[in-house]
N, C-alpha and C positions, 0 to 999 in steps of 0.2 A: 605841357605839363607846368612848364618854367612860365610861360606868358600868363596862365591862369593865376598863377600864385603873385606875379607881378602886377595883376590887374587889381590885386588885392593890398597892395605893397608890403608884401610876405617876401623878404629877401633870405633865400636858402644857399647855402653853399652846392658845388656840383657832388659831392658825396652824399649830401641831405637829398638833392633831387634824384640821384642814382638808386636810394634807398627806397623813396616814394615811388618810383618808378618798378622797382621790384615788388613792393607792397601792392601796388596796385594790380600786377598781372597774378601774384596768388592770391589777393582777395577774389578777382572777378572768376578765379577758376574752382575757388571754393565756394562762392555765392551762387555759380550756378548749379551744385549739388546741393547745397544747405543753403536755406534763407534765412541770411544773416541781415540783408537789408534790399527794401523793395526799390532800391536805386541802382540800375545796372548799366546805364549807359555811361562810358569811360568820363568823358569831360566833367558830367553830373557828379560822378564819385568823387572827383578831385575838387570840384567848387563845394558843393554840399555836405562833404564828410571832410576831406582833408585840410581844405581853407578853413573851414568853420570850426574845426577842432583847433587850428592853431592861431584863430585870433586871440584867444587868451594870451598866448605868449607876445602877441604886439601890445597888449593892452597892460600886462601884469608879469613882474619879475617872478617868475615860478623857479622856486627852491626848495629844500628842505626834503621832506618826505612827505609825498604826496598820494592820496585815494582817489579813484575813480570809481565813485557806486553807481552801479546800474550799468557797467561797461558794455552790455550787450555783445555786439560784435567785435569790437575795439576802440570805440570812438567816447572820448577824445584822447584817451590814453596812451594809444600807440604812436600817434602823430605827434604827441607833446613829449613821449619820451625820446622820440629820434631826434627833436631840435633841442633837448635838453638831456643829454645823455650824464651828465653829473648828478642829476636829481633820481631820488629814488622813487618809483612808482610801484603801487599796487592796485591791480583793477578786481573791482569785487561785483560778483553778478550772482543770482541764486540758479542759474539755468547751466547746468554741467557739459551739457551739448555743447552751447555757445563759447563756452570758457576751453573748451578742447581744441576748438577752431583756434581761440586767440593763442592759446600755448603753441600751435603750430607755425602760427605767425612772427611769435616771439623769436622761436628757435629760427626759423629759415632767414629772420633778418638779423639774426645775432645780436640782439638787445640783451645787455646782460644787467640792465637798470631796471628790469619789470618784472613783477611776480603777479601771480594769479590766486584767487581766493574765492572758492565757493562756498556762498552762505545769503542769508536773507538779512536785510540791514537790522530788523529787529532783534536778530541773535547774533551779529557779527560784535556787536560792542561788550558782550560777556568775556571775550577773549582779551586778556591784559594786553597782549601784544597791540591790540586794535583802539580798546578805549582810549579814548583824548592823547593820542599818540601820533596824529598827524599835523603838518603845520600848513597843508591846503588840501581841501576836498572839492573836488569838481563834479559836475555830473550834467550830461545833457539828457537824463532821465526823462520821460514825459509825466510823470507825477504831479499830480497837483501842488501846488507849492506848499501850503503850511504842511502837507503830509511829508512832502520832500525835505522840509528843515526838521522835521523829528526824526525821520531817518538818518540824516548827517550829522546831527548835533552831538552824540556821543564820541565820534570818532575824532573830532577836531579839538586841538589843544585851546587853551583860553588865550586869548588874544591872538588869535590865526584866522583864516580866512575861509568862507564856501564861495567858489565861485558857480554860480547856476547858470547855465545857458539856457535861453529861453524864446520863445516869441514875444513880440512884443503884446503885454496885454495889460494895461494899466489896473482893470477891476482884479485881476489875478494878483497882482503885485499888492494893491491894497488890501486883499482878504488875508495879508499874511501880519498884519498888524497885531492881532491878538497872541498869535503863535510866536513873532518875535518876542513879545513882551515876557512872556509866560515862559519861554525857553531860554532866554537871555543872549538874543542875538541884537543886532543892530545893522542897518544898511548902511555902508560905506558910500558905495557908488554904484550907480547904472550907466553902463556904457552900451551906446547904440550902434549898430551898423547894420549895412544892407547887404544882403545875400542872394544872390539869383532873384532879383526883385522881392524879396521878402524882408520885411522889418524884423529884426532881431536883436538880441541883447544880451550881455554877460550882467548878472548882478551880483556884487561883490558884497559879502555879510561877513560882518566882524562876530566872533566869538567872544561875549563880556563876561559870562560868567560859569562857572563850572555846571556840569549836567547834573540834575537831581536823579537819582538812582531809577526813579520810576519811568524814566524816558530812556528810549523809544518804549511806548506800552506793546502788548503782546501782540503777536503776529496778526494782521489785518486789522487791529483796532486803528491804527493811525489812518489805513486808507478808508474805512469805513465810517470813522468818527473824527475827520482832522478839528484841529483846534482853531476854530474861526468864530 
């Protein structure tokens, strides 16, 4: 495992490696029973899930209060929480079955800086504990970028950052121009990297204006009618 991390210039302490080894074991056992990921081979999980999740810490200072929107089976939230124990993480997903697995991972790994919340992105913002209360929002969700921007926007404080893990796709990035302008975002930087022969990037977007109360729109509308 350590050799794979070092291949991507990610340096971890022996205790962190030990925790990732434990995480790998329990994840593979769970994934054999409940389909959290189609990736099942040991080294592929390390590279395509663990390493990819940790690329953010190599590119950006993770701090404050962080939300992982659409966490799915746990990524990137849990790997980031392992290497940033002083940071508060909230892992959000609408699928209770997946979050039940995530809760078991958190307990078995003894992570005291992580909590989970069940809910749809269109609804979470109505809770005062979540609306405009995060310093960083991360997502490896596969939603279309303009849709994803509308989902994330209400969670983030003004002046803080959304880090979107994406496949390199210039056309999709260009499609965000209208949504960025209307929703009060600006792209800060795009960091490119290669993972397992695949071109990927993390797009860093700053929230520059408060969110209008009409966003996000009602359930399914951002998906069916994105701002483009």
